[in-house]
Each structure stands twice: as structure tokens, then as C-alpha cells.
The first five atom37 places (N, CA, C, CB, O) and aatype in JSON, in Angstrom:
{
  "aatype": [12, 15, 6, 14, 11, 10, 14, 1, 14, 16, 3, 0, 6, 10, 0, 9, 10, 5, 19, 12, 17, 6, 1, 7, 14, 15, 16, 19, 1, 6, 19, 8, 6, 0, 10, 2, 11, 7, 3, 0, 7, 16, 7, 18, 16, 16, 19, 10, 11, 10, 12, 5, 9, 12, 16, 6, 11, 7, 10, 19, 6, 1, 3, 6, 15, 5, 1, 0, 8, 19, 18, 1, 16, 1, 0, 15, 5, 5, 11, 16, 5, 1, 5, 10, 19, 16, 3, 10, 10, 2, 1, 0, 13, 7, 7, 15, 14, 0, 1, 10, 0, 12, 5, 0, 10, 15, 16, 11, 11, 0, 15, 0, 6, 6, 10, 0, 6, 10, 1, 5, 10, 10, 3, 16, 10, 6, 6, 6, 6, 11, 14],
  "atom_mask": [
    [1, 1, 1, 1, 1],
    [1, 1, 1, 1, 1],
    [1, 1, 1, 1, 1],
    [1, 1, 1, 1, 1],
    [1, 1, 1, 1, 1],
    [1, 1, 1, 1, 1],
    [1, 1, 1, 1, 1],
    [1, 1, 1, 1, 1],
    [1, 1, 1, 1, 1],
    [1, 1, 1, 1, 1],
    [1, 1, 1, 1, 1],
    [1, 1, 1, 1, 1],
    [1, 1, 1, 1, 1],
    [1, 1, 1, 1, 1],
    [1, 1, 1, 1, 1],
    [1, 1, 1, 1, 1],
    [1, 1, 1, 1, 1],
    [1, 1, 1, 1, 1],
    [1, 1, 1, 1, 1],
    [1, 1, 1, 1, 1],
    [1, 1, 1, 1, 1],
    [1, 1, 1, 1, 1],
    [1, 1, 1, 1, 1],
    [1, 1, 1, 0, 1],
    [1, 1, 1, 1, 1],
    [1, 1, 1, 1, 1],
    [1, 1, 1, 1, 1],
    [1, 1, 1, 1, 1],
    [1, 1, 1, 1, 1],
    [1, 1, 1, 1, 1],
    [1, 1, 1, 1, 1],
    [1, 1, 1, 1, 1],
    [1, 1, 1, 1, 1],
    [1, 1, 1, 1, 1],
    [1, 1, 1, 1, 1],
    [1, 1, 1, 1, 1],
    [1, 1, 1, 1, 1],
    [1, 1, 1, 0, 1],
    [1, 1, 1, 1, 1],
    [1, 1, 1, 1, 1],
    [1, 1, 1, 0, 1],
    [1, 1, 1, 1, 1],
    [1, 1, 1, 0, 1],
    [1, 1, 1, 1, 1],
    [1, 1, 1, 1, 1],
    [1, 1, 1, 1, 1],
    [1, 1, 1, 1, 1],
    [1, 1, 1, 1, 1],
    [1, 1, 1, 1, 1],
    [1, 1, 1, 1, 1],
    [1, 1, 1, 1, 1],
    [1, 1, 1, 1, 1],
    [1, 1, 1, 1, 1],
    [1, 1, 1, 1, 1],
    [1, 1, 1, 1, 1],
    [1, 1, 1, 1, 1],
    [1, 1, 1, 1, 1],
    [1, 1, 1, 0, 1],
    [1, 1, 1, 1, 1],
    [1, 1, 1, 1, 1],
    [1, 1, 1, 1, 1],
    [1, 1, 1, 1, 1],
    [1, 1, 1, 1, 1],
    [1, 1, 1, 1, 1],
    [1, 1, 1, 1, 1],
    [1, 1, 1, 1, 1],
    [1, 1, 1, 1, 1],
    [1, 1, 1, 1, 1],
    [1, 1, 1, 1, 1],
    [1, 1, 1, 1, 1],
    [1, 1, 1, 1, 1],
    [1, 1, 1, 1, 1],
    [1, 1, 1, 1, 1],
    [1, 1, 1, 1, 1],
    [1, 1, 1, 1, 1],
    [1, 1, 1, 1, 1],
    [1, 1, 1, 1, 1],
    [1, 1, 1, 1, 1],
    [1, 1, 1, 1, 1],
    [1, 1, 1, 1, 1],
    [1, 1, 1, 1, 1],
    [1, 1, 1, 1, 1],
    [1, 1, 1, 1, 1],
    [1, 1, 1, 1, 1],
    [1, 1, 1, 1, 1],
    [1, 1, 1, 1, 1],
    [1, 1, 1, 1, 1],
    [1, 1, 1, 1, 1],
    [1, 1, 1, 1, 1],
    [1, 1, 1, 1, 1],
    [1, 1, 1, 1, 1],
    [1, 1, 1, 1, 1],
    [1, 1, 1, 1, 1],
    [1, 1, 1, 0, 1],
    [1, 1, 1, 0, 1],
    [1, 1, 1, 1, 1],
    [1, 1, 1, 1, 1],
    [1, 1, 1, 1, 1],
    [1, 1, 1, 1, 1],
    [1, 1, 1, 1, 1],
    [1, 1, 1, 1, 1],
    [1, 1, 1, 1, 1],
    [1, 1, 1, 1, 1],
    [1, 1, 1, 1, 1],
    [1, 1, 1, 1, 1],
    [1, 1, 1, 1, 1],
    [1, 1, 1, 1, 1],
    [1, 1, 1, 1, 1],
    [1, 1, 1, 1, 1],
    [1, 1, 1, 1, 1],
    [1, 1, 1, 1, 1],
    [1, 1, 1, 1, 1],
    [1, 1, 1, 1, 1],
    [1, 1, 1, 1, 1],
    [1, 1, 1, 1, 1],
    [1, 1, 1, 1, 1],
    [1, 1, 1, 1, 1],
    [1, 1, 1, 1, 1],
    [1, 1, 1, 1, 1],
    [1, 1, 1, 1, 1],
    [1, 1, 1, 1, 1],
    [1, 1, 1, 1, 1],
    [1, 1, 1, 1, 1],
    [1, 1, 1, 1, 1],
    [1, 1, 1, 1, 1],
    [1, 1, 1, 1, 1],
    [1, 1, 1, 1, 1],
    [1, 1, 1, 1, 1],
    [1, 1, 1, 1, 1],
    [1, 1, 1, 1, 1],
    [1, 1, 1, 1, 1]
  ],
  "atom_positions": [
    [[20.83, 28.28, 67.12], [19.84, 29.56, 67.25], [19.23, 29.6, 68.51], [18.69, 29.59, 66.21], [18.48, 28.67, 68.82]],
    [[19.49, 30.73, 69.44], [18.62, 30.78, 70.65], [17.09, 31.28, 70.59], [19.31, 31.66, 71.57], [16.64, 31.9, 69.63]],
    [[16.47, 30.99, 71.55], [15.21, 31.18, 71.59], [15.15, 32.67, 71.94], [14.53, 30.23, 72.52], [16.05, 33.1, 72.65]],
    [[14.11, 33.57, 71.48], [13.93, 34.86, 71.66], [13.68, 35.09, 73.32], [12.74, 35.32, 70.7], [13.08, 34.32, 74.07]],
    [[14.27, 36.31, 73.66], [14.22, 36.51, 75.22], [12.88, 37.06, 75.4], [15.39, 37.53, 75.88], [12.49, 37.97, 74.67]],
    [[12.05, 36.48, 76.49], [10.84, 36.87, 76.95], [10.92, 38.19, 77.66], [10.32, 35.85, 77.78], [11.98, 38.49, 78.2]],
    [[9.86, 39.04, 77.72], [10.03, 40.22, 78.69], [9.95, 39.91, 80.09], [9.03, 41.26, 78.45], [9.26, 38.95, 80.43]],
    [[10.62, 40.67, 81.02], [10.88, 40.38, 82.3], [9.36, 40.54, 82.98], [12.09, 41.38, 82.89], [8.74, 41.58, 82.78]],
    [[8.86, 39.6, 83.7], [7.74, 39.52, 84.53], [7.72, 40.55, 85.55], [7.65, 38.27, 85.13], [8.72, 40.82, 86.22]],
    [[6.59, 41.13, 85.68], [6.43, 42.02, 86.92], [6.25, 41.04, 88.13], [5.1, 43.07, 86.79], [6.18, 39.84, 87.86]],
    [[6.17, 41.43, 89.42], [6.07, 40.67, 90.67], [4.69, 39.89, 90.49], [6.1, 41.68, 92.03], [4.63, 38.69, 90.76]],
    [[3.6, 40.61, 90.04], [2.22, 40.12, 90.05], [2.22, 38.92, 88.95], [1.11, 41.37, 89.69], [1.72, 37.81, 89.14]],
    [[2.91, 39.36, 87.71], [3.09, 38.09, 86.66], [3.68, 37.08, 87.23], [3.92, 38.34, 85.43], [3.26, 35.93, 87.14]],
    [[4.73, 37.43, 87.86], [5.76, 36.21, 88.27], [4.75, 35.19, 89.4], [7.45, 36.98, 89.2], [4.78, 33.96, 89.39]],
    [[4.09, 35.85, 90.14], [3.18, 35.16, 90.95], [2.18, 34.23, 90.57], [2.62, 35.94, 91.54], [1.82, 33.24, 91.2]],
    [[1.66, 34.75, 89.18], [0.72, 34.04, 88.31], [1.53, 32.86, 87.64], [0.09, 35.04, 87.2], [0.98, 31.76, 87.55]],
    [[2.66, 33.02, 87.23], [3.54, 32.15, 86.6], [3.9, 30.97, 87.46], [4.72, 32.87, 86.2], [3.84, 29.79, 87.1]],
    [[4.25, 31.39, 88.59], [4.59, 30.41, 89.79], [3.34, 29.32, 89.93], [4.79, 31.34, 91.32], [3.51, 28.1, 89.95]],
    [[2.15, 29.92, 90.02], [0.93, 29.0, 90.05], [0.84, 28.08, 88.88], [-0.36, 29.82, 90.09], [0.48, 26.91, 89.07]],
    [[1.12, 28.49, 87.75], [1.01, 27.88, 86.62], [2.05, 26.85, 86.29], [0.96, 28.81, 85.73], [1.81, 25.89, 85.55]],
    [[3.36, 27.12, 86.93], [4.3, 26.19, 86.82], [4.09, 24.85, 87.99], [5.66, 27.02, 86.97], [4.59, 23.73, 87.94]],
    [[3.36, 25.32, 88.8], [3.06, 24.16, 89.79], [1.89, 23.3, 89.37], [2.75, 24.71, 91.21], [1.84, 22.07, 89.5]],
    [[0.89, 24.12, 88.84], [-0.38, 23.47, 88.4], [-0.33, 23.07, 86.82], [-1.64, 24.5, 88.69], [-1.26, 22.37, 86.44]],
    [[0.55, 23.39, 85.97], [0.31, 23.38, 84.55], [-0.7, 24.24, 84.07], [0.0, 0.0, 0.0], [-1.22, 25.12, 84.76]],
    [[-1.06, 23.96, 82.65], [-2.26, 24.77, 81.93], [-3.36, 24.89, 82.93], [-2.87, 24.02, 80.55], [-3.78, 23.92, 83.57]],
    [[-3.85, 26.25, 83.04], [-4.92, 26.73, 84.04], [-5.71, 27.6, 83.44], [-4.43, 27.36, 85.25], [-5.39, 28.35, 82.52]],
    [[-6.87, 27.5, 84.01], [-7.9, 28.8, 83.56], [-7.77, 29.96, 84.47], [-9.55, 28.4, 83.62], [-7.1, 29.84, 85.49]],
    [[-8.32, 31.03, 84.19], [-8.16, 32.14, 85.01], [-8.63, 31.81, 86.5], [-8.93, 33.3, 84.38], [-7.98, 32.13, 87.5]],
    [[-9.69, 31.23, 86.52], [-10.51, 30.86, 87.92], [-9.51, 29.96, 88.85], [-12.06, 29.87, 87.57], [-9.39, 30.1, 90.07]],
    [[-8.81, 29.01, 88.05], [-7.98, 28.14, 88.72], [-6.76, 29.02, 89.33], [-7.52, 26.99, 87.73], [-6.32, 28.85, 90.46]],
    [[-6.34, 29.87, 88.51], [-5.11, 30.81, 88.97], [-5.64, 31.61, 90.18], [-4.58, 31.92, 87.71], [-5.1, 31.61, 91.28]],
    [[-6.75, 32.27, 89.85], [-7.35, 33.13, 90.92], [-7.38, 32.43, 92.26], [-8.78, 33.55, 90.55], [-6.81, 32.85, 93.27]],
    [[-8.19, 31.19, 92.15], [-8.3, 30.31, 93.53], [-6.89, 30.01, 94.05], [-9.08, 28.81, 93.29], [-6.7, 30.12, 95.26]],
    [[-5.99, 29.68, 93.31], [-4.76, 29.28, 93.91], [-3.95, 30.58, 94.65], [-3.88, 28.6, 92.73], [-3.31, 30.48, 95.7]],
    [[-4.12, 31.79, 93.88], [-3.46, 33.0, 94.57], [-4.11, 33.26, 95.71], [-3.42, 34.24, 93.78], [-3.42, 33.7, 96.63]],
    [[-5.53, 33.07, 95.93], [-6.2, 33.58, 96.97], [-6.59, 32.55, 98.02], [-7.3, 34.25, 96.49], [-7.6, 32.7, 98.7]],
    [[-5.87, 31.6, 98.14], [-5.96, 30.61, 99.11], [-5.87, 31.27, 100.53], [-4.86, 29.57, 98.88], [-4.86, 31.9, 100.84]],
    [[-6.91, 31.13, 101.38], [-6.94, 31.4, 102.76], [-7.04, 33.07, 102.81], [0.0, 0.0, 0.0], [-7.02, 33.63, 103.91]],
    [[-7.11, 33.66, 101.89], [-7.43, 35.32, 102.13], [-7.99, 35.65, 100.85], [-6.01, 36.4, 102.48], [-7.91, 34.92, 99.86]],
    [[-8.65, 36.94, 100.87], [-9.39, 37.6, 99.81], [-8.54, 38.56, 98.96], [-10.52, 38.35, 100.41], [-8.99, 39.65, 98.58]],
    [[-7.23, 38.09, 98.64], [-6.31, 38.89, 97.92], [-6.69, 39.6, 96.77], [0.0, 0.0, 0.0], [-7.37, 40.62, 96.86]],
    [[-6.25, 39.05, 95.5], [-6.55, 39.56, 94.27], [-7.83, 39.27, 93.73], [-5.66, 39.17, 93.43], [-8.27, 38.13, 93.89]],
    [[-8.52, 40.15, 93.1], [-9.81, 40.04, 92.54], [-9.81, 39.19, 91.16], [0.0, 0.0, 0.0], [-8.81, 39.11, 90.44]],
    [[-10.82, 38.68, 90.93], [-10.93, 37.72, 89.79], [-10.59, 38.74, 88.54], [-12.56, 36.93, 89.69], [-9.66, 38.49, 87.77]],
    [[-11.36, 39.87, 88.41], [-11.01, 40.67, 87.31], [-9.53, 41.1, 87.03], [-11.76, 41.77, 87.44], [-9.07, 41.25, 85.9]],
    [[-8.84, 41.29, 88.25], [-7.45, 41.66, 88.1], [-6.68, 40.55, 87.41], [-6.84, 41.97, 89.45], [-5.96, 40.63, 86.41]],
    [[-7.0, 39.42, 88.22], [-6.09, 38.26, 87.58], [-6.38, 38.08, 86.0], [-6.42, 36.75, 88.36], [-5.49, 37.83, 85.18]],
    [[-7.7, 38.24, 85.69], [-7.95, 38.18, 84.14], [-7.23, 39.12, 83.38], [-9.37, 38.4, 83.79], [-6.59, 38.8, 82.38]],
    [[-7.31, 40.34, 83.85], [-6.47, 41.42, 82.99], [-5.11, 41.25, 82.94], [-6.61, 42.78, 83.46], [-4.49, 41.47, 81.9]],
    [[-4.45, 40.79, 84.18], [-2.94, 40.31, 84.14], [-2.7, 39.33, 83.29], [-2.43, 39.82, 85.37], [-1.64, 39.4, 82.66]],
    [[-3.58, 38.19, 83.05], [-3.34, 37.27, 82.1], [-3.55, 37.59, 80.75], [-3.98, 36.28, 82.36], [-2.93, 36.95, 79.9]],
    [[-4.37, 38.53, 80.43], [-4.68, 39.06, 79.13], [-3.36, 39.9, 78.72], [-6.08, 39.97, 79.16], [-2.89, 39.83, 77.58]],
    [[-2.87, 40.62, 79.63], [-1.57, 41.53, 79.39], [-0.36, 40.55, 79.15], [-1.22, 42.55, 80.76], [0.47, 40.76, 78.27]],
    [[-0.32, 39.35, 80.08], [0.77, 38.51, 79.84], [0.63, 37.62, 78.48], [0.93, 37.63, 81.07], [1.55, 37.01, 77.95]],
    [[-0.52, 37.65, 78.1], [-0.77, 36.89, 76.65], [-0.12, 38.07, 75.68], [-2.7, 36.5, 76.22], [0.74, 37.7, 74.88]],
    [[-0.41, 39.25, 75.69], [0.14, 40.13, 74.77], [1.39, 40.29, 74.76], [-0.31, 41.2, 74.85], [1.99, 40.5, 73.7]],
    [[2.09, 40.22, 76.1], [3.61, 40.33, 76.22], [4.21, 38.87, 75.8], [4.07, 40.75, 77.85], [5.44, 38.76, 75.76]],
    [[3.48, 37.87, 75.51], [4.2, 36.65, 75.14], [4.41, 35.74, 76.26], [0.0, 0.0, 0.0], [4.7, 34.56, 76.05]],
    [[4.28, 36.23, 77.46], [4.83, 35.34, 78.65], [3.76, 33.89, 78.92], [4.85, 36.45, 80.19], [4.12, 32.91, 79.58]],
    [[2.51, 34.03, 78.3], [1.75, 33.05, 78.25], [0.97, 32.87, 77.04], [1.05, 33.11, 79.24], [0.82, 33.81, 76.26]],
    [[0.43, 31.62, 76.8], [-0.38, 31.48, 75.53], [-1.85, 31.06, 75.91], [0.29, 30.37, 74.53], [-2.04, 30.44, 76.96]],
    [[-2.82, 31.38, 75.14], [-4.37, 31.3, 75.58], [-4.79, 30.24, 74.38], [-5.36, 33.02, 75.55], [-4.61, 30.45, 73.18]],
    [[-5.42, 29.02, 75.0], [-6.14, 28.27, 74.04], [-7.68, 28.51, 74.37], [-5.71, 26.7, 74.08], [-8.25, 28.41, 75.46]],
    [[-8.21, 28.87, 73.05], [-9.41, 29.41, 73.2], [-10.57, 28.44, 72.59], [-9.35, 30.76, 72.57], [-11.71, 28.77, 72.25]],
    [[-9.96, 27.11, 72.55], [-10.83, 26.14, 71.94], [-11.94, 25.6, 72.73], [-10.08, 25.09, 71.52], [-12.94, 25.08, 72.25]],
    [[-11.66, 25.79, 74.21], [-12.67, 25.47, 75.03], [-13.41, 26.7, 75.5], [-12.16, 24.69, 76.09], [-12.91, 27.8, 75.31]],
    [[-14.59, 26.56, 76.12], [-15.39, 27.44, 76.74], [-14.73, 28.54, 77.78], [-16.35, 26.61, 77.37], [-14.87, 29.76, 77.72]],
    [[-13.94, 27.73, 78.82], [-13.12, 28.54, 79.65], [-11.6, 28.49, 79.0], [-13.2, 27.97, 81.22], [-11.0, 27.41, 78.95]],
    [[-11.11, 29.46, 78.59], [-9.93, 29.61, 78.03], [-8.73, 28.93, 78.91], [-9.77, 31.07, 77.8], [-8.78, 29.06, 80.14]],
    [[-7.9, 28.36, 78.44], [-6.79, 27.71, 79.3], [-5.56, 28.31, 78.78], [-6.73, 26.07, 79.21], [-5.22, 28.24, 77.6]],
    [[-4.89, 28.91, 79.74], [-3.53, 29.58, 79.78], [-2.36, 28.61, 79.87], [-3.44, 30.54, 80.99], [-2.53, 27.65, 80.62]],
    [[-1.27, 28.7, 79.25], [-0.08, 27.86, 79.6], [1.18, 28.76, 79.31], [-0.05, 26.42, 78.72], [1.24, 29.6, 78.41]],
    [[2.11, 28.47, 80.16], [3.28, 29.44, 80.41], [4.2, 28.99, 78.88], [4.25, 29.05, 82.18], [4.23, 27.86, 78.41]],
    [[4.84, 30.15, 78.35], [5.67, 30.06, 77.09], [6.99, 29.61, 77.56], [5.77, 31.45, 76.28], [7.69, 29.01, 76.74]],
    [[7.42, 29.8, 78.69], [8.84, 29.48, 79.17], [8.72, 28.56, 80.35], [9.68, 30.81, 79.58], [7.75, 28.67, 81.1]],
    [[9.57, 27.72, 80.53], [9.81, 26.97, 81.81], [10.06, 27.79, 82.85], [10.87, 26.06, 81.75], [10.47, 28.94, 82.66]],
    [[9.84, 27.29, 84.12], [10.27, 28.05, 85.38], [11.85, 28.23, 85.35], [9.81, 27.21, 86.77], [12.34, 29.32, 85.63]],
    [[12.59, 27.17, 85.02], [13.98, 27.23, 85.02], [14.55, 28.29, 84.07], [14.49, 25.92, 84.69], [15.44, 29.08, 84.4]],
    [[13.97, 28.26, 82.84], [14.41, 29.31, 81.88], [14.17, 30.84, 82.22], [13.72, 29.03, 80.61], [14.91, 31.79, 81.94]],
    [[12.85, 30.87, 82.94], [12.54, 32.34, 83.4], [13.42, 32.82, 84.7], [10.91, 32.45, 83.8], [13.72, 34.0, 84.88]],
    [[13.79, 31.8, 85.53], [14.68, 31.89, 86.68], [16.07, 32.38, 86.18], [14.79, 30.5, 87.42], [16.73, 33.25, 86.74]],
    [[16.47, 31.63, 84.93], [17.85, 31.82, 84.6], [17.95, 33.22, 83.87], [18.39, 30.62, 83.7], [18.96, 33.91, 84.01]],
    [[16.94, 33.6, 83.13], [16.76, 34.94, 82.42], [16.86, 36.2, 83.64], [15.14, 34.92, 81.57], [17.56, 37.21, 83.57]],
    [[15.96, 35.81, 84.7], [16.0, 36.84, 85.72], [17.26, 37.08, 86.37], [15.11, 36.56, 86.68], [17.71, 38.19, 86.64]],
    [[17.84, 35.86, 86.61], [19.3, 35.83, 87.36], [20.24, 36.6, 86.49], [19.95, 34.25, 87.58], [20.94, 37.53, 86.9]],
    [[20.19, 36.12, 85.2], [21.25, 36.87, 84.32], [21.1, 38.26, 84.2], [21.28, 36.38, 82.96], [22.1, 38.96, 84.02]],
    [[19.78, 38.83, 84.27], [19.61, 40.32, 84.18], [20.03, 40.75, 85.51], [18.1, 40.82, 83.81], [20.88, 41.64, 85.55]],
    [[19.57, 40.26, 86.64], [20.16, 40.88, 88.02], [21.86, 40.52, 88.15], [19.25, 40.1, 89.48], [22.56, 41.32, 88.76]],
    [[22.38, 39.49, 87.65], [23.83, 39.54, 87.58], [24.45, 40.59, 86.92], [24.29, 38.47, 87.01], [25.42, 41.1, 87.48]],
    [[24.08, 41.01, 85.86], [24.6, 42.01, 84.93], [24.31, 43.45, 85.5], [23.93, 41.82, 83.5], [25.2, 44.3, 85.53]],
    [[22.93, 43.71, 85.98], [22.78, 44.95, 86.55], [23.2, 45.3, 87.79], [21.68, 45.23, 86.53], [23.43, 46.48, 88.02]],
    [[23.36, 44.35, 88.77], [23.63, 44.66, 90.04], [25.11, 44.05, 90.57], [22.44, 44.17, 90.83], [25.6, 44.47, 91.62]],
    [[25.66, 43.16, 89.87], [27.02, 42.62, 90.26], [27.91, 42.53, 89.12], [26.94, 41.26, 90.88], [28.81, 41.69, 89.12]],
    [[27.72, 43.39, 88.1], [28.93, 43.6, 87.22], [29.19, 42.39, 86.49], [0.0, 0.0, 0.0], [30.27, 42.25, 85.92]],
    [[28.31, 41.51, 86.47], [28.49, 40.32, 85.64], [29.25, 39.28, 86.47], [0.0, 0.0, 0.0], [29.58, 38.26, 85.87]],
    [[29.55, 39.38, 87.63], [30.17, 38.49, 88.54], [29.35, 37.5, 89.3], [30.82, 39.24, 89.42], [28.68, 37.79, 90.29]],
    [[29.46, 36.16, 88.7], [28.58, 35.22, 89.64], [29.08, 34.94, 90.89], [28.34, 33.93, 89.08], [28.33, 34.48, 91.75]],
    [[30.25, 35.16, 91.09], [30.74, 34.81, 92.45], [30.08, 35.93, 93.43], [32.46, 34.82, 92.5], [29.45, 35.6, 94.43]],
    [[30.25, 37.08, 93.1], [29.54, 38.18, 93.85], [28.12, 37.97, 94.2], [29.58, 39.39, 93.09], [27.71, 38.0, 95.36]],
    [[27.4, 37.77, 93.19], [26.16, 37.28, 93.36], [25.85, 36.11, 94.29], [25.78, 37.0, 92.19], [24.99, 36.3, 95.15]],
    [[26.44, 34.94, 94.2], [26.43, 33.93, 95.05], [26.87, 34.31, 96.58], [27.27, 32.93, 94.46], [26.18, 34.01, 97.56]],
    [[27.96, 34.92, 96.64], [28.31, 35.41, 98.0], [27.32, 36.29, 98.65], [29.55, 36.13, 97.95], [27.0, 36.08, 99.83]],
    [[26.79, 37.3, 97.94], [25.7, 38.18, 98.47], [24.55, 37.24, 98.85], [25.21, 39.31, 97.36], [24.02, 37.39, 99.94]],
    [[24.15, 36.29, 98.04], [22.9, 35.52, 98.27], [23.09, 34.72, 99.51], [22.54, 34.59, 97.06], [22.15, 34.56, 100.3]],
    [[24.29, 34.21, 99.72], [24.65, 33.2, 100.8], [24.82, 33.81, 102.03], [25.86, 32.45, 100.51], [24.71, 33.21, 103.1]],
    [[25.14, 35.14, 101.88], [25.3, 36.02, 103.42], [23.92, 36.62, 103.76], [26.5, 37.46, 103.35], [23.68, 37.0, 104.91]],
    [[22.9, 36.71, 102.66], [21.79, 37.21, 103.13], [20.72, 36.17, 103.82], [21.25, 37.89, 102.03], [19.95, 36.56, 104.69]],
    [[20.73, 34.98, 103.41], [19.98, 33.86, 104.0], [20.66, 32.56, 104.17], [18.85, 33.62, 103.25], [21.22, 31.99, 103.23]],
    [[20.58, 32.1, 105.37], [21.38, 30.79, 105.57], [20.88, 29.54, 104.61], [21.21, 30.33, 107.17], [19.7, 29.25, 104.41]],
    [[21.7, 29.06, 104.2], [21.42, 27.93, 103.34], [21.2, 26.57, 104.17], [22.61, 27.79, 102.32], [21.72, 26.46, 105.28]],
    [[20.55, 25.68, 103.7], [20.44, 24.52, 104.43], [21.66, 23.57, 104.15], [19.12, 23.88, 104.1], [22.39, 23.78, 103.18]],
    [[21.87, 22.55, 104.98], [22.99, 21.48, 104.89], [22.65, 20.97, 103.47], [22.96, 20.2, 106.15], [23.59, 20.95, 102.68]],
    [[21.55, 20.61, 103.09], [21.42, 19.94, 101.76], [21.69, 20.9, 100.63], [20.02, 19.33, 101.59], [22.39, 20.51, 99.69]],
    [[21.14, 22.26, 100.63], [21.59, 23.23, 99.62], [23.04, 23.56, 99.56], [20.91, 24.43, 99.82], [23.51, 23.96, 98.5]],
    [[23.77, 23.43, 100.6], [25.28, 23.57, 100.63], [25.9, 22.48, 100.01], [25.82, 23.67, 101.99], [26.86, 22.66, 99.26]],
    [[25.4, 21.28, 100.27], [25.9, 19.91, 99.68], [25.77, 20.01, 98.08], [24.95, 18.56, 100.28], [26.65, 19.62, 97.31]],
    [[24.64, 20.56, 97.7], [24.35, 20.74, 96.25], [25.25, 21.84, 95.71], [22.82, 21.09, 95.99], [25.68, 21.66, 94.57]],
    [[25.63, 23.03, 96.39], [26.57, 23.82, 95.77], [27.81, 23.36, 95.78], [26.58, 24.98, 96.24], [28.53, 23.77, 94.87]],
    [[28.39, 22.46, 96.72], [29.63, 21.95, 96.7], [29.78, 20.93, 95.49], [29.89, 21.34, 98.04], [30.84, 20.85, 94.87]],
    [[28.72, 20.17, 95.2], [28.71, 19.41, 94.15], [28.96, 20.06, 92.84], [27.59, 18.78, 94.15], [29.83, 19.73, 92.04]],
    [[27.97, 21.17, 92.69], [28.16, 22.05, 91.5], [29.45, 22.68, 91.31], [27.24, 23.09, 91.52], [29.97, 22.7, 90.19]],
    [[30.05, 23.25, 92.46], [31.48, 23.79, 92.32], [32.49, 22.57, 91.88], [31.99, 24.45, 93.82], [33.33, 22.71, 90.99]],
    [[32.32, 21.63, 92.47], [33.09, 20.47, 92.02], [33.1, 19.96, 90.55], [32.65, 19.42, 92.79], [34.15, 19.63, 90.01]],
    [[31.9, 19.92, 89.91], [31.59, 19.79, 88.69], [32.23, 20.75, 87.82], [30.33, 19.81, 88.6], [32.86, 20.36, 86.84]],
    [[32.09, 22.06, 88.13], [32.52, 23.07, 87.36], [34.06, 23.14, 87.33], [31.92, 24.29, 87.84], [34.63, 23.42, 86.28]],
    [[34.74, 22.88, 88.45], [36.19, 22.71, 88.52], [36.76, 21.59, 87.69], [36.58, 22.48, 89.89], [37.85, 21.68, 87.12]],
    [[35.95, 20.51, 87.64], [36.4, 19.37, 86.86], [36.36, 19.77, 85.18], [35.37, 18.04, 87.24], [37.18, 19.29, 84.4]],
    [[35.42, 20.61, 84.8], [35.11, 20.87, 83.49], [36.32, 21.94, 83.23], [33.51, 21.41, 83.26], [36.81, 21.94, 82.1]],
    [[36.77, 22.74, 84.1], [37.89, 23.62, 83.69], [39.14, 23.05, 83.7], [38.0, 24.73, 84.48], [40.07, 23.77, 83.35]],
    [[39.37, 21.9, 84.01], [40.67, 21.11, 83.95], [40.94, 20.67, 82.42], [40.57, 19.75, 84.93], [40.09, 20.12, 81.72]],
    [[42.13, 20.97, 82.05], [42.58, 20.68, 80.66], [42.35, 19.06, 80.37], [44.23, 21.14, 80.49], [42.65, 18.58, 79.28]]
  ]
}
């Protein structure tokens, strides 16, 4: 049985999730400080409101057992990325992973290390296809 699909995060929500994937469970203040390193970007109350909305949407969980509530993501970075890519794949590329990969690789130059990883993945996928 598969886990329920979480709602697609907005760009602002994704920025908060990125902080939490890097830091682990975090308070609103910790997320606010991480988002605003080096500039005076997003206000504290905006981050608080976004995290409250994310709790309602099921993107994060809130632990209220401490004075400063601690938030944690409900899904891993990999699961969220996979869900976002699947959505993009279906909406923009007609479900074709090859068209998505070719467009991504033609848009931005991949490093030698990334290309080696891709070759290894392709080799693995080809091996799995053999009878």
C-alpha cells in the first residue's frame, strides 16, 4: 500500500522544506534565521504563517510539547523531489523521462561527476531490462 500523496509545495514552502531537510527538526526562529542569512528577506511572522499553513496542508508536523514548537518534515527530500519530478514529467513532457532528461541536460551543463553518475544509472537500467 502506497503512502498518501502530499500536496505540491509552493516555492516559499519548498525553501522552508530545504532548510528543514538540511537542519532536521527546527523551530520557526531557526528556519527564519537560515532563510535570511546575509540579508533581511522574509519576516519572522511570514515564516511562522507559512509553517502554520504547511502544518494544515500536511507538509510538516508540529511538536507542541516544548515552549518553542519544533517542526519536522512529513516527507523526505527524495520523496518530495520524486513527486515534483513525476508531476512535471506528466504535465510538461507527456510522461517521457527521456524528453525530461534531454531537456534538463541541454539547459545546464552537467559536471563530469554528474555525467558519470548518469552513465552508471543508465547501465544499471539497461542491465535490469535484459531477460
